[in-house]
The first five atom37 places (N, CA, C, CB, O) and aatype in JSON, in Angstrom:
{
  "aatype": [12, 1, 0, 14, 14, 14, 8, 8, 16, 19, 13, 8, 19, 1, 1, 11, 18, 8, 16, 0, 10, 10, 0, 15, 14, 9, 12, 13, 5, 14, 13, 8, 1, 1, 0, 11, 16, 0, 14, 15, 8, 18, 14, 1, 19, 14, 13, 8, 10, 10, 1, 13, 13, 5, 10, 10, 0, 15, 10, 19, 19, 7, 7, 9, 12, 15, 13, 13, 12, 17, 8, 10, 16, 8, 3, 8, 17, 5, 16, 14, 17, 16, 13, 19, 10, 19, 9, 10, 14, 15],
  "atom_mask": [
    [1, 1, 1, 1, 1],
    [1, 1, 1, 1, 1],
    [1, 1, 1, 1, 1],
    [1, 1, 1, 1, 1],
    [1, 1, 1, 1, 1],
    [1, 1, 1, 1, 1],
    [1, 1, 1, 1, 1],
    [1, 1, 1, 1, 1],
    [1, 1, 1, 1, 1],
    [1, 1, 1, 1, 1],
    [1, 1, 1, 1, 1],
    [1, 1, 1, 1, 1],
    [1, 1, 1, 1, 1],
    [1, 1, 1, 1, 1],
    [1, 1, 1, 1, 1],
    [1, 1, 1, 1, 1],
    [1, 1, 1, 1, 1],
    [1, 1, 1, 1, 1],
    [1, 1, 1, 1, 1],
    [1, 1, 1, 1, 1],
    [1, 1, 1, 1, 1],
    [1, 1, 1, 1, 1],
    [1, 1, 1, 1, 1],
    [1, 1, 1, 1, 1],
    [1, 1, 1, 1, 1],
    [1, 1, 1, 1, 1],
    [1, 1, 1, 1, 1],
    [1, 1, 1, 1, 1],
    [1, 1, 1, 1, 1],
    [1, 1, 1, 1, 1],
    [1, 1, 1, 1, 1],
    [1, 1, 1, 1, 1],
    [1, 1, 1, 1, 1],
    [1, 1, 1, 1, 1],
    [1, 1, 1, 1, 1],
    [1, 1, 1, 1, 1],
    [1, 1, 1, 1, 1],
    [1, 1, 1, 1, 1],
    [1, 1, 1, 1, 1],
    [1, 1, 1, 1, 1],
    [1, 1, 1, 1, 1],
    [1, 1, 1, 1, 1],
    [1, 1, 1, 1, 1],
    [1, 1, 1, 1, 1],
    [1, 1, 1, 1, 1],
    [1, 1, 1, 1, 1],
    [1, 1, 1, 1, 1],
    [1, 1, 1, 1, 1],
    [1, 1, 1, 1, 1],
    [1, 1, 1, 1, 1],
    [1, 1, 1, 1, 1],
    [1, 1, 1, 1, 1],
    [1, 1, 1, 1, 1],
    [1, 1, 1, 1, 1],
    [1, 1, 1, 1, 1],
    [1, 1, 1, 1, 1],
    [1, 1, 1, 1, 1],
    [1, 1, 1, 1, 1],
    [1, 1, 1, 1, 1],
    [1, 1, 1, 1, 1],
    [1, 1, 1, 1, 1],
    [1, 1, 1, 0, 1],
    [1, 1, 1, 0, 1],
    [1, 1, 1, 1, 1],
    [1, 1, 1, 1, 1],
    [1, 1, 1, 1, 1],
    [1, 1, 1, 1, 1],
    [1, 1, 1, 1, 1],
    [1, 1, 1, 1, 1],
    [1, 1, 1, 1, 1],
    [1, 1, 1, 1, 1],
    [1, 1, 1, 1, 1],
    [1, 1, 1, 1, 1],
    [1, 1, 1, 1, 1],
    [1, 1, 1, 1, 1],
    [1, 1, 1, 1, 1],
    [1, 1, 1, 1, 1],
    [1, 1, 1, 1, 1],
    [1, 1, 1, 1, 1],
    [1, 1, 1, 1, 1],
    [1, 1, 1, 1, 1],
    [1, 1, 1, 1, 1],
    [1, 1, 1, 1, 1],
    [1, 1, 1, 1, 1],
    [1, 1, 1, 1, 1],
    [1, 1, 1, 1, 1],
    [1, 1, 1, 1, 1],
    [1, 1, 1, 1, 1],
    [1, 1, 1, 1, 1],
    [1, 1, 1, 1, 1]
  ],
  "atom_positions": [
    [[17.52, -14.94, -22.14], [17.11, -16.07, -21.36], [15.94, -16.74, -22.08], [16.72, -15.64, -19.92], [14.99, -16.07, -22.48]],
    [[16.02, -18.03, -22.23], [14.97, -18.76, -22.93], [13.8, -19.04, -22.02], [15.51, -20.08, -23.49], [13.96, -19.18, -20.81]],
    [[12.64, -19.1, -22.6], [11.43, -19.42, -21.84], [11.42, -20.91, -21.52], [10.15, -19.03, -22.64], [11.85, -21.73, -22.34]],
    [[10.93, -21.28, -20.31], [10.89, -22.7, -19.94], [9.83, -23.45, -20.74], [10.62, -22.85, -18.44], [8.88, -22.84, -21.24]],
    [[10.0, -24.74, -20.86], [8.97, -25.54, -21.52], [7.66, -25.44, -20.74], [9.42, -27.03, -21.65], [7.7, -25.32, -19.51]],
    [[6.51, -25.47, -21.42], [5.24, -25.27, -20.73], [4.82, -26.4, -19.81], [4.18, -25.06, -21.72], [3.86, -26.22, -19.06]],
    [[5.48, -27.55, -19.83], [5.04, -28.66, -19.01], [5.64, -28.64, -17.6], [5.39, -29.96, -19.68], [5.28, -29.49, -16.79]],
    [[6.53, -27.69, -17.28], [7.11, -27.62, -15.94], [6.15, -26.9, -15.01], [8.48, -26.9, -15.97], [5.79, -25.75, -15.24]],
    [[5.73, -27.58, -13.94], [4.84, -26.96, -12.96], [5.38, -27.11, -11.55], [3.45, -27.57, -13.04], [4.68, -26.78, -10.59]],
    [[6.59, -27.6, -11.38], [7.18, -27.77, -10.07], [8.26, -26.71, -9.88], [7.76, -29.2, -9.89], [8.67, -26.06, -10.84]],
    [[8.73, -26.55, -8.63], [9.81, -25.61, -8.38], [11.09, -26.16, -9.0], [9.99, -25.36, -6.86], [11.41, -27.34, -8.86]],
    [[11.8, -25.31, -9.66], [12.97, -25.71, -10.4], [14.12, -24.78, -10.0], [12.71, -25.66, -11.95], [13.92, -23.57, -9.89]],
    [[15.3, -25.33, -9.78], [16.45, -24.51, -9.39], [17.2, -24.1, -10.64], [17.39, -25.28, -8.4], [17.65, -24.95, -11.41]],
    [[17.32, -22.79, -10.83], [18.05, -22.28, -11.97], [18.92, -21.11, -11.5], [17.08, -21.83, -13.12], [18.4, -20.12, -10.99]],
    [[20.21, -21.22, -11.67], [21.17, -20.19, -11.27], [21.0, -19.77, -9.82], [21.03, -18.97, -12.17], [20.99, -18.58, -9.52]],
    [[20.87, -20.71, -8.95], [20.77, -20.54, -7.5], [19.49, -19.84, -7.04], [21.96, -19.78, -7.01], [19.41, -19.43, -5.89]],
    [[18.51, -19.68, -7.9], [17.26, -19.06, -7.53], [16.11, -20.04, -7.75], [17.03, -17.76, -8.33], [16.11, -20.78, -8.74]],
    [[15.16, -20.04, -6.85], [13.99, -20.89, -6.99], [12.94, -20.1, -7.75], [13.45, -21.37, -5.6], [12.53, -19.01, -7.32]],
    [[12.5, -20.63, -8.85], [11.44, -19.98, -9.62], [10.39, -21.01, -9.96], [12.01, -19.32, -10.91], [10.7, -22.15, -10.29]],
    [[9.16, -20.6, -9.88], [8.06, -21.48, -10.25], [7.84, -21.34, -11.75], [6.74, -21.15, -9.46], [7.53, -20.26, -12.24]],
    [[8.0, -22.43, -12.46], [7.83, -22.4, -13.9], [6.45, -22.93, -14.24], [8.93, -23.22, -14.62], [6.16, -24.11, -14.06]],
    [[5.61, -22.05, -14.74], [4.26, -22.44, -15.11], [4.14, -22.41, -16.62], [3.21, -21.51, -14.45], [5.14, -22.29, -17.33]],
    [[2.93, -22.53, -17.12], [2.72, -22.59, -18.56], [3.08, -21.29, -19.25], [1.28, -22.95, -18.85], [3.45, -21.3, -20.42]],
    [[2.98, -20.17, -18.56], [3.28, -18.89, -19.17], [4.79, -18.62, -19.12], [2.51, -17.76, -18.46], [5.4, -18.77, -18.07]],
    [[5.4, -18.22, -20.24], [6.84, -17.95, -20.2], [7.18, -16.67, -19.44], [7.38, -17.86, -21.6], [8.3, -16.53, -18.95]],
    [[6.24, -15.73, -19.34], [6.47, -14.5, -18.59], [5.53, -14.52, -17.4], [6.24, -13.22, -19.48], [4.3, -14.55, -17.56]],
    [[6.11, -14.51, -16.19], [5.3, -14.59, -14.99], [5.81, -13.58, -13.98], [5.31, -16.01, -14.41], [7.02, -13.45, -13.79]],
    [[4.92, -12.86, -13.32], [5.29, -11.91, -12.28], [5.67, -12.67, -11.03], [4.14, -10.92, -11.99], [4.9, -13.48, -10.54]],
    [[6.85, -12.4, -10.52], [7.34, -13.05, -9.31], [7.68, -11.96, -8.31], [8.57, -13.97, -9.6], [8.77, -11.38, -8.39]],
    [[6.79, -11.67, -7.34], [7.01, -10.53, -6.46], [8.18, -10.7, -5.51], [5.78, -10.28, -5.68], [8.74, -9.7, -5.07]],
    [[8.57, -11.92, -5.16], [9.66, -12.13, -4.21], [10.93, -12.64, -4.88], [9.22, -13.1, -3.14], [11.8, -13.2, -4.21]],
    [[11.04, -12.44, -6.17], [12.23, -12.87, -6.88], [13.38, -11.95, -6.5], [11.99, -12.85, -8.42], [13.23, -10.73, -6.53]],
    [[14.51, -12.5, -6.13], [15.63, -11.69, -5.64], [16.27, -10.83, -6.7], [16.66, -12.58, -5.04], [16.93, -9.85, -6.38]],
    [[16.09, -11.16, -7.93], [16.72, -10.4, -8.99], [15.78, -9.35, -9.58], [17.21, -11.32, -10.08], [16.08, -8.74, -10.6]],
    [[14.63, -9.13, -8.92], [13.68, -8.15, -9.42], [14.32, -6.76, -9.35], [12.36, -8.19, -8.59], [14.98, -6.42, -8.38]],
    [[14.12, -5.99, -10.39], [14.71, -4.67, -10.47], [13.76, -3.63, -9.89], [15.07, -4.32, -11.92], [12.64, -3.46, -10.38]],
    [[14.2, -2.95, -8.86], [13.46, -1.83, -8.3], [14.41, -0.67, -8.13], [12.78, -2.21, -6.95], [15.58, -0.87, -7.8]],
    [[13.93, 0.51, -8.34], [14.76, 1.69, -8.18], [15.04, 1.92, -6.71], [14.09, 2.92, -8.82], [14.13, 1.81, -5.89]],
    [[16.28, 2.24, -6.34], [16.58, 2.5, -4.93], [15.94, 3.81, -4.49], [18.11, 2.54, -4.69], [15.82, 4.75, -5.27]],
    [[15.55, 3.85, -3.25], [14.95, 5.06, -2.69], [16.06, 6.0, -2.24], [14.0, 4.72, -1.51], [17.06, 5.58, -1.66]],
    [[15.87, 7.3, -2.52], [16.87, 8.28, -2.12], [16.58, 8.84, -0.73], [16.92, 9.42, -3.13], [17.35, 9.65, -0.21]],
    [[15.47, 8.42, -0.13], [15.11, 8.91, 1.18], [15.69, 8.0, 2.26], [13.59, 9.02, 1.32], [15.68, 6.78, 2.09]],
    [[16.19, 8.57, 3.35], [16.63, 7.72, 4.47], [15.43, 6.99, 5.06], [17.34, 8.57, 5.57], [14.34, 7.55, 5.17]],
    [[15.63, 5.76, 5.43], [14.53, 4.88, 5.84], [13.81, 5.36, 7.1], [15.05, 3.49, 6.07], [12.59, 5.47, 7.11]],
    [[14.55, 5.66, 8.17], [13.92, 6.0, 9.45], [13.18, 7.34, 9.39], [14.98, 6.05, 10.56], [12.02, 7.39, 9.79]],
    [[13.8, 8.43, 8.89], [13.03, 9.69, 8.83], [11.82, 9.6, 7.91], [13.93, 10.81, 8.34], [10.78, 10.2, 8.2]],
    [[11.93, 8.86, 6.83], [10.8, 8.7, 5.9], [9.62, 8.04, 6.6], [11.22, 7.87, 4.68], [8.49, 8.52, 6.49]],
    [[9.87, 6.95, 7.32], [8.78, 6.25, 7.99], [8.27, 7.01, 9.2], [9.23, 4.86, 8.41], [7.08, 6.92, 9.52]],
    [[9.14, 7.77, 9.88], [8.66, 8.62, 10.97], [7.72, 9.7, 10.45], [9.85, 9.26, 11.7], [6.68, 9.97, 11.05]],
    [[8.08, 10.31, 9.33], [7.23, 11.32, 8.73], [5.89, 10.72, 8.33], [7.92, 11.94, 7.52], [4.84, 11.33, 8.57]],
    [[5.9, 9.55, 7.71], [4.66, 8.9, 7.32], [3.81, 8.54, 8.55], [4.96, 7.63, 6.5], [2.58, 8.65, 8.5]],
    [[4.46, 8.13, 9.63], [3.72, 7.81, 10.86], [3.04, 9.05, 11.42], [4.66, 7.2, 11.91], [1.88, 8.99, 11.83]],
    [[3.76, 10.18, 11.44], [3.17, 11.42, 11.96], [2.06, 11.94, 11.05], [4.25, 12.49, 12.13], [1.1, 12.54, 11.53]],
    [[2.18, 11.71, 9.76], [1.09, 12.06, 8.85], [-0.16, 11.23, 9.15], [1.52, 11.85, 7.39], [-1.27, 11.76, 9.16]],
    [[0.02, 9.94, 9.4], [-1.1, 9.08, 9.77], [-1.71, 9.52, 11.08], [-0.64, 7.62, 9.86], [-2.93, 9.58, 11.21]],
    [[-0.87, 9.84, 12.06], [-1.35, 10.3, 13.35], [-2.15, 11.59, 13.22], [-0.18, 10.49, 14.32], [-3.22, 11.72, 13.82]],
    [[-1.65, 12.54, 12.44], [-2.36, 13.8, 12.24], [-3.7, 13.56, 11.53], [-1.49, 14.78, 11.42], [-4.7, 14.18, 11.87]],
    [[-3.71, 12.67, 10.57], [-4.95, 12.36, 9.86], [-5.97, 11.73, 10.81], [-4.67, 11.42, 8.69], [-7.16, 12.05, 10.73]],
    [[-5.53, 10.86, 11.69], [-6.44, 10.25, 12.65], [-6.99, 11.28, 13.64], [-5.74, 9.13, 13.41], [-8.16, 11.23, 14.0]],
    [[-6.15, 12.22, 14.08], [-6.59, 13.27, 15.0], [-7.63, 14.15, 14.32], [-5.39, 14.12, 15.48], [-8.68, 14.44, 14.9]],
    [[-7.35, 14.59, 13.08], [-8.31, 15.43, 12.36], [-9.61, 14.68, 12.13], [-7.73, 15.89, 11.01], [-10.69, 15.26, 12.31]],
    [[-9.53, 13.42, 11.75], [-10.75, 12.62, 11.56], [-11.55, 12.47, 12.84], [0.0, 0.0, 0.0], [-12.78, 12.52, 12.82]],
    [[-10.86, 12.29, 13.95], [-11.55, 12.17, 15.24], [-12.24, 13.46, 15.65], [0.0, 0.0, 0.0], [-13.37, 13.44, 16.12]],
    [[-11.55, 14.58, 15.48], [-12.14, 15.87, 15.83], [-13.35, 16.17, 14.94], [-11.09, 17.0, 15.71], [-14.39, 16.62, 15.42]],
    [[-13.21, 15.92, 13.64], [-14.32, 16.17, 12.72], [-15.5, 15.26, 13.04], [-13.87, 15.97, 11.27], [-16.65, 15.69, 12.98]],
    [[-15.24, 14.01, 13.37], [-16.32, 13.1, 13.74], [-17.01, 13.56, 15.01], [-15.78, 11.67, 13.93], [-18.24, 13.46, 15.13]],
    [[-16.23, 14.06, 15.97], [-16.8, 14.59, 17.21], [-17.75, 15.76, 16.92], [-15.68, 15.04, 18.17], [-18.86, 15.8, 17.43]],
    [[-17.3, 16.71, 16.09], [-18.14, 17.85, 15.75], [-19.38, 17.41, 14.96], [-17.34, 18.88, 14.95], [-20.48, 17.91, 15.19]],
    [[-19.2, 16.48, 14.04], [-20.34, 16.02, 13.24], [-21.36, 15.31, 14.13], [-19.87, 15.08, 12.12], [-22.57, 15.45, 13.92]],
    [[-20.89, 14.54, 15.11], [-21.81, 13.86, 16.02], [-22.61, 14.87, 16.82], [-21.05, 12.92, 16.97], [-23.82, 14.72, 16.98]],
    [[-21.94, 15.92, 17.32], [-22.64, 16.93, 18.11], [-23.63, 17.71, 17.25], [-21.63, 17.89, 18.75], [-24.73, 18.04, 17.72]],
    [[-23.26, 18.02, 16.02], [-24.2, 18.71, 15.14], [-25.43, 17.85, 14.87], [-23.52, 19.07, 13.82], [-26.56, 18.35, 14.9]],
    [[-25.22, 16.56, 14.61], [-26.33, 15.65, 14.34], [-27.18, 15.48, 15.6], [-25.81, 14.29, 13.85], [-28.41, 15.41, 15.53]],
    [[-26.52, 15.4, 16.74], [-27.23, 15.22, 18.01], [-28.12, 16.43, 18.31], [-26.23, 15.0, 19.15], [-29.2, 16.27, 18.89]],
    [[-27.69, 17.62, 17.94], [-28.47, 18.84, 18.17], [-29.39, 19.17, 17.0], [-27.55, 20.01, 18.44], [-29.93, 20.28, 16.92]],
    [[-29.57, 18.22, 16.09], [-30.46, 18.34, 14.93], [-30.05, 19.45, 13.97], [-31.88, 18.6, 15.41], [-30.9, 20.14, 13.4]],
    [[-28.76, 19.62, 13.78], [-28.24, 20.54, 12.76], [-27.79, 19.69, 11.58], [-27.05, 21.42, 13.31], [-27.39, 18.54, 11.74]],
    [[-27.86, 20.28, 10.4], [-27.4, 19.57, 9.21], [-25.87, 19.63, 9.15], [-28.03, 20.17, 7.92], [-25.28, 20.65, 9.49]],
    [[-25.24, 18.53, 8.71], [-23.79, 18.48, 8.58], [-23.35, 19.33, 7.39], [-23.29, 17.02, 8.42], [-23.83, 19.11, 6.28]],
    [[-22.44, 20.3, 7.6], [-21.98, 21.12, 6.48], [-21.23, 20.29, 5.44], [-21.07, 22.26, 6.99], [-20.55, 19.33, 5.79]],
    [[-21.36, 20.65, 4.18], [-20.72, 19.9, 3.11], [-19.2, 20.0, 3.21], [-21.2, 20.4, 1.75], [-18.49, 19.1, 2.76]],
    [[-18.69, 21.08, 3.79], [-17.22, 21.21, 3.94], [-16.7, 20.19, 4.94], [-16.84, 22.64, 4.39], [-15.57, 19.72, 4.8]],
    [[-17.49, 19.84, 5.95], [-17.07, 18.81, 6.9], [-16.92, 17.47, 6.19], [-18.08, 18.69, 8.05], [-15.98, 16.72, 6.44]],
    [[-17.86, 17.19, 5.29], [-17.81, 15.93, 4.55], [-16.56, 15.91, 3.67], [-19.1, 15.73, 3.69], [-15.89, 14.88, 3.57]],
    [[-16.26, 17.03, 3.01], [-15.06, 17.09, 2.17], [-13.77, 16.89, 2.96], [-15.02, 18.4, 1.45], [-12.82, 16.29, 2.46]],
    [[-13.75, 17.42, 4.17], [-12.54, 17.3, 4.99], [-12.4, 15.91, 5.59], [-12.53, 18.34, 6.09], [-11.29, 15.39, 5.7]],
    [[-13.53, 15.3, 5.99], [-13.46, 14.01, 6.67], [-13.19, 12.86, 5.71], [-14.73, 13.74, 7.42], [-12.63, 11.84, 6.13]],
    [[-13.57, 12.98, 4.45], [-13.37, 11.87, 3.5], [-11.9, 11.49, 3.31], [-13.97, 12.25, 2.16], [-11.59, 10.3, 3.38]],
    [[-10.98, 12.41, 3.09], [-9.58, 11.99, 2.93], [-8.95, 11.5, 4.23], [-8.76, 13.11, 2.38], [-8.04, 10.67, 4.2]],
    [[-9.41, 12.01, 5.35], [-8.81, 11.59, 6.62], [-9.42, 10.28, 7.05], [-8.99, 12.66, 7.72], [-9.06, 9.74, 8.09]]
  ]
}
């Protein structure tokens, strides 16, 4: 495929696809229909359900750790470094 001339800056129809032709001959087009992406081997619904439950578990752990850290701080205890390590990823 030949690179477009650099003076095209409007939307141009080529092979039934709309592409913005700018000065650069190679341009990243995130919504281009012919973009090549590897198909996912995971079923869509179970994959997203699993990710949702992971998010939910992370929020629960973060909430519990924040609760304990607040009580420790409120009672003038120093926050353990392991609490900080656990709360950072969640």
